[in-house]
N, C-alpha and C positions, 0 to 999 in steps of 0.2 A: 504494500500500500504506500503510495507516494505521500510525502509530508510537506508541510510548508517550509520554504527556505527562510530560516529564522533571522539570518543576518542581513536581509534586505527589507526595506519598507515598501511593500507592494503598493500602498496607497499613494506614495510619492511618485512611483513609476507611472501609475495610472494618471495622476494629475499632469505629468509631463506629456503624456500622450494626448490628453484632452487639450492642453494648451497648444500643442503642435497642430491639432485638427483646426483650431481657430485661426492660428497664424498662417498656416500653409495654404488655407483655402480662401484667401482674401478675394480672388476674382470670382468665386463661385456664385456670388449674387448677380452676376451678369447673365446667368442662365435660369431656365425653369428647372426646378429641382424636385425630385421625388425620392423619398428615403423610407427605409424600413429600419426600425430599431430592434427588430427581431431577426434571427437568422433565416436565410432563404437558401434555395438550391440553385445551382447553375441553370440558366435558361428559364428561370422564373421571370415573370413580367411584373413590372411596377407601372401603375398608371400615374404619369407625371402631370399635375395640373398646370395648364397653360391658360392664363387670363387674358381676355380681350376686353379693353375698356369700353363701357357704353358711351355713345355719343349723345350730345344734347339735341333736342328736337323742339320744334314749335309745338306748343300745347294748345289744343282747343278745349276750353273749359267744359267739363262734363263728359269728355271722351278720353279713352285710354290711348296712350302712345304705344308704339311698337318697341318693346324693349330689345336691345341688341348687345348688351354686355354678356359675355359668355365665360364659362369655365369649361375647357375642353380637356378630357383625359387622354393624353398621348401615351400609347403603350411603348415602353422601352424595355428591352430584354437584358437581363443581367448575364451577359455573355462572357464577361472577363473576370475570373478570379485573380486576385493579386495578393502577394504576400511579401513581407520584408522581415528580416530578423537578424539576430546576432547571438554569439555565445561567449561565455567566459570560462576559462580553463584554470583549474587550481595550479598554483605555482607560477602563473604568468601575470596574475592580478593581485595587488595588495588588497586584502579584505577590507581595510579601512577606506579604500577608494572605490570599492565595488559599487556602492550606492550611486555615487556621482557618475561613474561610467555607465551604469545601467540606465539612469535617467537621460543622459546625453545620447546614448545609442538608441533608446526608445524614441526620443524626439526625432532623430535622424531617420529612423525606419518609417515613422509616421509621415514625415515630410515627403519621403520618396514615394509613398503610396498616393498621397494627395497630389503630388506633382504629376504622376502618371495619369490620374483621373482627369485633371484639368487639361493636361496636354492632349489627351484623347479627344476632348471636346473641341479644343482649338484646332486639332488636326482636321476637323470637318470644314474649316474656313478656307475653302479653295475657290478658284474661279468657277469651277463647274457647279458648285452649290450657291455661291454668292458672287455674282458677276460685277456688281457695282464697285468701283474703286476710285481712289484718289492717289495719284502718283506724285511722290515728292522724294528727292534724294535726302538721305539722313542729314547731311551737312546744311541743307537749305531749310530744314523743318523749323517752323516757328509759329507764333500765334495766328498769323494770317492763315496758315494751313489748318489750324484748328477751326477757324471760321469756314474754310472750304469743306471740311469734313462735316461740320454742322449743317451747312447748306445742302450737302448731298443727302444727309440723313433726313432733312426736312422734305426734300424733293421725293425721297423714297417713302415718306410718311411713316417713318419708324415711330413706335409707341413712345409714351412719355417716360418709361423706365429705361433710359438709355445709359450705356456705359461706354466710356472711352478707355481703351486698353492699348498701352504702348510698350514696345520692347525696350531694353536698356538703352541702345543707341538713340532712338527717337526721344525717349524721356530725357536723356542727358542733354540732347540738343535743345529741347524745350526749356529745361530748368536753367540752362545757361542764359536765357533771355532775362534782361534786367527787371522787367516789370513782374514776371512770374517769380523771379527770385525774391522780389520784395514781398509778394504774397506768401511765399514759403517762410520767409523770415518772420512774418507776423504770426504764423501758425506754430512756430517753434520747430522741434525736430520730429514731430509725429509722422510727417510724410516719409521721412527717411527711414524711420523705424518700422512703419507698417506697410509701406509700398502703396498706400492710398494717397493719391495726389489731391489737391484742392478741386472741388467741382469746377468744371470748365464749360461755359456755355450751357449751363444747366445739366451737364452730364456727369454722373459719378465717374471718377477717373482713377485709373490704376496703372502702376508700373508692374509689368510681368516680365522679368528678365529672361525667363525660360521659354518665351513664346516661340513656337516652332515656325520656321519660314515656309514649311510645306513645299519646299523646292519651287516656290512662286514669289520669292522676294517679299513675303508677308512681314510687316513690321508693326502692325497695329490694326485697330478697327474701331468703329462705332457699332455697337450691338444692342438690340433690345431683347428683353427676356423671352420673346416668342421665337427666337431664332433657333435655339438649341436646347434640348432636354437632356438632363443627366439623371440617372437612377443609381442609387447606392444602397448597399445593405451589408451587414455582416454575413458570414457563412454559417449555415446550420452545423452545429457540433454533434458528433456522435459520442464523443468522450466527455466526461466531466472531471472536475478536480478529484484526484485520487485514483482515477482509472489509468492503468498502465504507468507511464512515466510522467503523467500530467500532474504537476505540482500545484498549479493554480490557473484559473482562467476567468475572464469576465468580458462583458461588453462595455465599451467606453464610448460615450456620446458627447458630442459638442452640443451644449444646451441651446445655442442660438439656431443652428442649422438643422439639428437633429441627426446629422451624419454620425454613423456608428461603425466602429471597427471592433474586431475580435482581438483579444489579448490572451496569450497562452504562454506559460512557462513550463518547460519540460526539463527533467533532470537525468543525468547519466552518472550514477554512482561509481560504476567501474571506470568510466572515462574521467571522472573527477571534473565534470563540467555541467553547466546548465545553459539552456537556450531559451530565448524569448522570441516569439513569433507574433506578428501583427498582420491581420488578414481582413480583406474586404472583397466585395464583388461590385462591378459597376457595368453600366451600359450607357452609350451616348447615341443621340439621333438628331438629325436635322428636323426641325418643325416647319419653318417657313423662311422665305428669303427676306431676312430683316437685319442685314449686316452691310455696312460700307467698309470695304477693306482699304487699308493704308499700305501701299507697296512702294518699294524703292525704285522700281523700273518696270 
């Protein structure tokens, strides 16, 4: 029968995972999101709610208008299980430092899972899926080009919940402009800490340094929440704490987004080591053409 590893504080490790979920998933609010806080199986389907705002209409007193705000459930298949982990071996790690190492490595493992999920969603942002684009070389990118992106989003009639997402080079070029630098200075260092830039032209703005180019010179985008749907869940467990070599396990949830991952620690007494595994499943899907791409050429 497996027992608890007594020289590690499991609660602190779980808190580090929870914090990583929040910090690593900063751009997730740009998408429509469907989550399960309970374990699911591969190829299960989550209905992701996609909201379409109602439009105002002339009202004739005494008669009903035709309501047109909708919540549409988009089916997204959990087709991609993903896992990250680490191990510690006796004789290679000082027991007094094991707690700090475990928390740091758990944070890194969670970050890698989150990045894979967000990157998969951004991987859909191709010319074939979203043809509208604004072309600006990185060195020339400035506030005028933010205006051009906004104008293209207006012409495309993107919804009110718009996000501007820039990769590192584009964000660096923009931050170098004196007027935006003044805005950042008034906000303190929070933009640099969180990768959340000040709202620009009414758009929630993010730096995402890992944005894939998709082999199409992609450097950023304006996106509304109806463009892409993401579904995320933990994996159904067959084993519980105490079964086999499972020393402990739990489900860890970011309270804001509801995104949940599975945490498991397994031990190897003969090998003198333990392993931590963090697991999730996800799926991504295009919903509708609601993106303006920013490309270098």
